[in-house]
Every structure is written in C-alpha cells, then in structure tokens.
C-alpha positions in Angstrom: 0.0 -0.3 0.0 1.0 3.4 -0.7 0.0 6.1 1.9 0.0 9.5 0.5 -0.9 13.5 1.6 -1.6 15.8 -0.8 -3.0 19.4 -0.8 -1.7 23.1 -0.1 1.3 22.8 2.8 -1.5 22.8 5.6 -4.1 21.8 4.4 -3.3 18.1 3.0 -5.5 15.5 2.8 -4.8 11.8 2.7 -4.8 9.3 0.2 -2.9 6.1 -1.5 -1.8 5.2 -5.0 -3.9 2.2 -6.4 -3.0 0.0 -8.4 -3.1 1.2 -11.8 -0.6 4.5 -10.5 -4.1 6.3 -9.8 -4.6 9.3 -6.3 -7.5 8.3 -4.3 -9.1 9.7 -1.6 -9.0 8.8 1.7 -10.4 11.4 4.4 -14.4 9.8 4.1 -12.0 6.6 5.7 -9.7 8.8 7.6 -8.3 12.3 8.6 -5.5 12.3 8.5 -2.2 10.0 8.2 -0.4 10.0 11.6 1.5 8.4 13.9 -2.3 6.4 15.0 -2.6 5.3 11.5 0.8 3.0 11.1 0.4 0.6 13.8 0.0 -3.1 11.5 -3.9 -3.5 13.2 -4.2 0.3 11.6 -3.0 -0.3 8.5 -4.3 -3.7 8.6 -7.7 -2.0 8.2 -6.9 0.8 5.2 -5.7 -2.4 3.8 -9.6 -4.1 3.2 -10.5 -1.4 1.8 -11.4 -1.3 -1.9 -8.7 1.2 -3.3 -11.2 1.4 -6.3 -14.5 2.4 -4.8 -12.2 5.7 -3.2 -13.4 8.4 -4.5 -10.5 9.8 -7.7 -8.7 12.8 -7.2 -8.4 14.2 -11.0 -5.4 16.4 -11.6 -1.7 16.9 -10.3 -2.0 18.3 -6.4 0.7 19.2 -4.6 2.1 16.2 -1.9 3.2 16.9 1.4 5.3 14.2 3.0 2.9 10.9 3.8 2.9 11.6 7.5 2.1 14.0 9.8 3.3 15.0 13.6 6.0 13.2 12.8 8.2 13.4 16.2 11.2 12.0 16.1 14.0 12.5 12.1 17.1 10.5 13.5 19.8 10.5 10.5 22.9 7.6 10.3 25.7 9.0 9.2 29.1 7.6 6.6 26.2 4.7 6.6 28.3 3.0 3.0 31.8 2.1 2.6 31.9 4.2 -0.4 30.4 7.4 0.7 32.8 7.1 3.8 36.0 7.0 1.2 35.0 9.8 -0.5 34.3 11.5 2.5 37.6 11.0 3.5 36.5 9.0 7.6 36.6 6.3 8.4 34.2 4.0 8.1 32.8 3.5 11.6 32.2 0.7 13.4 29.1 2.1 15.7 26.2 3.6 13.6 27.0 7.6 13.6 23.6 8.7 14.9 22.0 12.7 14.5 19.6 14.0 14.0 17.2 16.7 11.4 15.3 19.6 12.4 11.2 18.9 12.6 11.3 22.0 10.5 13.2 21.2 7.5 10.3 18.4 6.7 8.5 19.0 3.5 7.2 17.1 0.5 8.9 16.0 -1.3 8.9 18.1 -4.7 8.5 21.6 -3.1 11.4 24.2 -3.8 15.1 23.6 -1.3 15.7 27.2 0.4 19.8 27.7 0.5 20.2 29.0 4.2 21.4 32.3 4.8 25.2 32.3 3.3 25.2 28.9 2.3 28.5 28.6 0.5 28.3 24.3 0.1 25.2 23.1 0.3 25.1 19.3 -1.1 22.2 16.4 -1.5 22.5 12.9 0.0 19.7 10.2 -1.6 18.3 8.1 0.8 16.4 5.4 2.5 13.5 6.7 5.1 11.9 4.0 7.5 9.4 5.1 9.5 8.5 3.4 12.6 5.0 2.5 13.6 5.4 0.4 16.5 6.5 2.1 20.3 10.8 0.1 19.3 12.6 0.1 22.9 15.5 -2.0 22.9 14.3 -4.6 20.3 16.4 -7.1 18.9 17.8 -7.7 15.7 15.9 -10.5 14.2 12.7 -8.3 15.7 13.9 -5.0 14.4 11.9 -5.1 11.0 8.4 -5.5 12.3 8.5 -2.0 14.3 8.5 -0.4 10.9 5.6 1.1 9.3 6.9 1.3 6.1 9.7 2.9 4.0 9.7 6.1 2.2 12.4 8.5 -0.1 14.1 11.4 1.7 16.8 13.9 0.8 18.9 14.6 3.0 20.0 17.9 1.8 23.1 19.1 3.9 25.2 22.3 4.4 28.6 21.1 4.5 30.0 24.3 5.8 27.8 24.2 8.8 28.0 20.5 9.2 31.5 19.9 9.3 33.5 23.7 9.4 31.3 25.7 12.0 32.3 23.7 15.4 30.1 20.9 17.0 28.0 18.6 16.3 26.5 17.7 12.0 23.6 19.1 13.6 24.1 22.6 12.3 23.8 21.6 8.7 21.1 19.0 8.6 18.3 20.7 10.0 18.1 24.3 8.0 14.6 25.0 5.9 12.9 22.8 3.1 16.0 20.4 3.8 14.0 17.2 4.5 11.8 16.3 1.8 10.6 13.1 2.6 7.8 11.2 0.4 5.9 11.0 -2.3 4.8 7.6 -0.8 5.0 6.0 2.6 5.3 2.5 1.0 4.2 -0.4 3.5 6.2 -3.0 5.3 4.6 -6.0 3.3 5.4 -3.9 0.1 8.8 -3.9 0.7 10.3 -7.2 2.2 13.9 -7.0 1.6 15.0 -3.5 1.8 18.5 -4.0 1.5 17.9 -4.9 -2.2 16.3 -1.2 -3.8 18.1 0.2 -6.3 19.2 4.6 -4.9 19.7 7.4 -7.2 20.2 11.4 -7.2 20.3 13.1 -11.0 21.4 17.3 -10.6 20.1 18.9 -13.8 19.9 15.7 -15.5 23.4 14.5 -14.8 23.5 11.3 -12.4 25.8 12.4 -9.7 24.5 9.5 -7.3 23.3 5.9 -8.5 23.6 3.5 -5.1 21.9 0.4 -3.6 21.1 -0.8 0.0 22.9 -3.7 -0.6 25.9 -1.2 0.2 25.2 -0.4 3.5 27.3 -0.9 6.5 24.8 -1.3 9.0 21.3 -3.0 7.6 18.0 -1.4 8.0 17.5 -4.0 10.7 20.7 -3.0 12.6 19.8 0.5 12.6 16.2 1.0 13.9 17.5 -1.8 17.3 20.9 -0.2 17.5 19.1 3.4 17.8 16.4 1.9 20.2 19.3 0.7 22.7 19.7 4.9 22.6 16.1 6.0 22.5 12.1 5.4 22.6 10.9 5.5 18.9 7.5 6.3 18.8 5.2 5.4 16.2 5.7 8.3 13.0 9.3 8.3 13.7 11.4 8.4 11.4 15.0 7.1 10.7 17.1 8.1 7.2 19.5 6.0 6.8 22.6 7.0 4.8 23.4 7.6 1.8 26.1 5.8 -1.1 28.7 8.1 -2.6 28.3 11.1 -5.7 27.1 13.8 -2.9 28.6 17.5 -4.1 31.5 17.7 -1.6 33.5 14.0 -3.1 33.1 15.5 -6.9 36.6 15.1 -8.4 38.2 15.5 -11.9 41.0 14.5 -12.8 42.1 13.1 -9.5 41.7 15.9 -7.6 39.2 17.2 -5.6 36.5 19.6 -7.2 33.2 19.7 -5.3 30.0 20.6 -6.6 27.8 22.4 -4.6 23.9 23.6 -5.3 23.7 26.7 -6.8 20.0 29.1 -7.8 17.9 27.0 -10.6 19.6 23.6 -10.1 17.1 21.0 -10.1 17.8 17.9 -8.2 15.7 14.8 -9.2 15.8 11.8 -6.1 14.5 7.9 -6.2 14.6 4.9 -4.7 12.7 1.7 -7.0 9.9 1.2 -5.5 9.2 4.2 -3.8 8.5 7.1 -6.4 10.6 9.9 -6.9 11.6 13.3 -5.8 11.8 16.4 -7.8 13.0 19.5 -5.9 14.1 22.7 -7.3 16.9 25.1 -5.7 16.2 28.7 -4.3 17.8 30.9 -2.8 17.4 32.4 0.9 14.1 34.5 1.2 12.6 35.2 4.4 
C-alpha cells in the first residue's frame, strides 16, 4: 500500500495510490495519516479497503510529507563504505546518529531553499524508515517488524555548517526545507527486503548518485535495533539511513577534489526503486 498526503501546505488530505497508479482520496475514512494510523492493526484496516471504490483525485496536486506529526527525524551518518571514503573519513565501528530538525520536513517536490550565506549545500538520496510500533531495546531479529514502511528522503546538507563550524553535524542538517520526504509511505509488506533497493540522484539531469541499499555498512534491522538502545522510537518517527557515494563534496576531476554545491536554479531528482521519485528546484534564501 502506498499512502500519501496531498494538497496545499498545512491543508493536506490523506490518500493512497491504487494498483493503477491513480490517486484516491482517503479523507472519508481517516482525517489524516498520523502516528496512530501506522500500527499493523490500523494499516490492516486500510488494506482491506477497495481502493477502486474510493474517490478518484483529478489533476496533479502537490504531495506533502506522507506522515503528519512526525516526532523525531533521526539520521545515520557514513553508512556506506564508499561514501565514507569519498568524505575522507574512516568506516564507523558503530552507527553514527544525529538528528534533523522537524522544521526541515517538507513535501517531496517543494522547493529547497539555500540557507542565508550558504556556500556548500549538498544532496543525499537516502532510504527512510517510518516507525509504526513503539520500539525500545528491540532485538535484531524482530527489528523490521517495528517499521510501518519506507520512503525516499533527500538529506540536504550544508557542509560548511556541518563540518567547519564546530560542534555536531546537526547545524548543517536541519535548515528549513532540508528534509524532503515522500512522495509515498510504502508499507512494509511491499518491501520484503529493504537491502535490495536501487537508489539514484540526478542534478540538472546528470546522474550524480547511483547506488543500492545492499552496500549499507549497518542494515535497516541493525539501525532500528541499535537506535532503540539509546532512545524509545515512537510511531511516526523517521530514521533516514545514510547515502551512497556521489554527493557534491566528493566530486573529483582528474583525480583531484572538485566539489559541486547547490546553487539557485538547480534541479534535484531523487528516487528509490518502488518508493517513488522526488523533484526539487533550488531557490535562494528568502524570509
């Protein structure tokens, strides 16, 4: 099942994508897609609906983040060995955890706004995991059962803020618009193996990232289990699981560093197999 939220910002309605790729309205069934609708029991009720009987939504409305009221936006750093290499950093012995501000979350096709005085804004295609069941000290064996489903995340990052401004990574990760999520929340039953997903990112039509979740250092089950040792994961929390190589700061020409960073007018296209595609235009800072 592919769950969505569509409409103008702040006024999104719940919906689903039917077997023919058509958008169907769920607002006659539920008011919104929120944490209480992500349990196995709640999702099972939605899966019993006859999608072709739901109202068809005409046109191409804006897609919002597919889950409202996300509590925590947790991110994993350097989770692909080849990305760690391009960043010039050692492969971590344990997952690196940081957070992205909830205020960074937006729809998958909304504009990405460069922060004020940004000079090194960058992209990262990532697999997002949406938690469906409260998780605390969960076992590796059971970890995947705590996921409601999966989604595409673009972990947009300002590298100067992240790396050169001291302190933790968070300050370069939580800027407004730096957390596009969606277009869909694809339920767990449609993603039997989250470690076999092709993922890619294009900048202005040029392929920059081309990877697969099979090359993660720590797989999704490990990340859910590990993170739950340090904080209780609640329904609606999102874990974004790291990016493959091909980010802007890692670009080389003739073997020498030649980083490429986002500028006004750039267009990012971000996709993971079976989870949909995002498209963001980069705009300058504005109040």
